[in-house]
C-alpha positions as CSV (number, residue, x, y, z in Angstrom):
1,M,0.0,0.0,0.0
2,T,1.5,3.3,-1.1
3,P,1.4,6.5,1.0
4,A,-1.1,7.9,-1.5
5,D,-3.5,5.0,-0.8
6,I,-3.2,5.5,2.9
7,A,-3.9,9.2,2.6
8,L,-6.9,8.4,0.4
9,L,-8.2,6.0,3.0
10,Q,-7.7,8.4,5.8
11,G,-9.6,11.1,3.8
12,V,-12.5,8.8,3.1
13,F,-12.6,7.7,6.8
14,W,-12.6,11.3,8.1
15,I,-15.3,12.4,5.6
16,A,-17.4,9.4,6.6
17,F,-16.8,10.0,10.3
18,G,-17.6,13.7,10.0
19,G,-20.8,12.9,8.0
20,C,-22.0,10.5,10.6
21,L,-21.3,13.0,13.4
22,L,-23.1,15.7,11.5
23,A,-26.1,13.4,10.9
24,L,-26.2,12.5,14.6
25,F,-26.2,16.2,15.6
26,A,-28.9,17.0,13.0
27,Y,-31.0,14.1,14.2
28,D,-30.6,15.2,17.8
29,F,-31.4,18.8,17.1
30,F,-34.5,17.9,15.0
31,H,-35.8,15.8,17.8
32,F,-35.1,18.6,20.3
33,L,-37.2,20.9,18.1
34,L,-40.0,18.3,18.0
35,D,-39.9,18.0,21.8
36,M,-40.0,21.8,22.2
37,L,-42.8,22.3,19.6
38,P,-45.8,22.0,22.1
39,D,-44.1,24.6,24.4
40,I,-43.4,26.9,21.6
41,L,-46.9,26.7,20.3
42,R,-48.3,27.2,23.8
43,V,-46.2,30.3,24.4
44,S,-47.1,31.7,21.0
45,F,-50.8,31.1,21.6
46,V,-50.7,32.8,25.0
47,W,-48.8,35.7,23.4
48,L,-51.4,36.0,20.6
49,L,-54.2,36.0,23.2
50,G,-52.5,38.8,25.1
51,L,-52.0,40.7,21.9
52,F,-55.6,40.5,20.8
53,S,-57.1,40.9,24.2
54,R,-55.7,44.4,24.4
55,G,-58.1,45.4,21.7
56,G,-55.5,47.2,19.6
57,K,-54.5,49.6,22.4
58,Q,-50.9,50.8,22.3
59,S,-48.9,49.9,25.4
């Protein structure tokens, strides 16, 4: 095996390793967003209720 072959294999390994790590973080972040979705919707709904219950008055 020549040094060029070893360098190529190392490059392929690090690209694959980085891709898997990126996919893992993306998966984790996506599921974090899904877990936070009900809280985000609840806060937005309460904020909208407060906005419309003022009847257009400026604060």
